[in-house]
N, C-alpha and C positions, 0 to 999 in steps of 0.2 A: 322394620324400624329404620329410621334415618340415623345416620351417623352424627353424633353430637360434636365430633371433632372437625370434620370437613364440611358438614352440613349439606353435602350434595349426594353422597353415596348411600345406598341401601345396604343393610347387612343381610348375610345369608349364612346358613349353617356351615361350619368348618371346624378346624382345629387350630390350637395355638401351642406354643412352647412357653412355659411359665418358669421364670427363674426367681427363687426366693432366697434371701440372705438373712441370717439371724445368728447372732453370737458366734461369728467366725465360721459358720456352716453355710455352704451354698448347695441348694437343692434345685435341680433342673428337672422339670416334668414335661415330657413330650406327649403330643396327641391329646391335649386337653380339649374337651368339647367347648366350642365358643361360637359366637356370631361374629363374622368378619366383614368389615366394610369392603364393598366391591371397588371403591374409589381409592381410599388411602390405606387400607389394610389394618385399620384400628381393630383390636380384638376386644370383645365383650364376653366375660365369663359370668355365668349365673351365680347367684349367692350360694346356693347349695353346693355347687362345684368348688367355689372358693373356700367354703368351710372345710371341705374334704382336703383341699390342697394345703391349707394351713395346719390341719391335724397331721397330715403326712410329714410336713416340714418339722413340726414340733417333735414328732417321734424320732426323726433323724437327728435332731439336735440332742435329744436325751440319750441317744445311742452313741454320741460322740463323733458323728460323721462330719468330715470337713468338706468333702465334695461328693455329691451323689447325683447320678443321672438315672431317671426312671421313666417308664411309660405309664401314662394315666390308666388306672384301673378303678372303675366305679365302685363306690362303697356298697 
């Protein structure tokens, strides 16, 4: 797929670090599977992975976490 940001790079499989903030909590998830632009580095995360990330962040907020750093684990 061509990058929609720089319009010149192609994407290839890789990983990303995603930071989510909600209600005073910050959740950082490393090693998230993504497609990464070879030119500008823009990261694209699939919808199913995003849903899993949001669920993980919501669980952290409910647990009262303020800062949490995790490694991605597929559902």
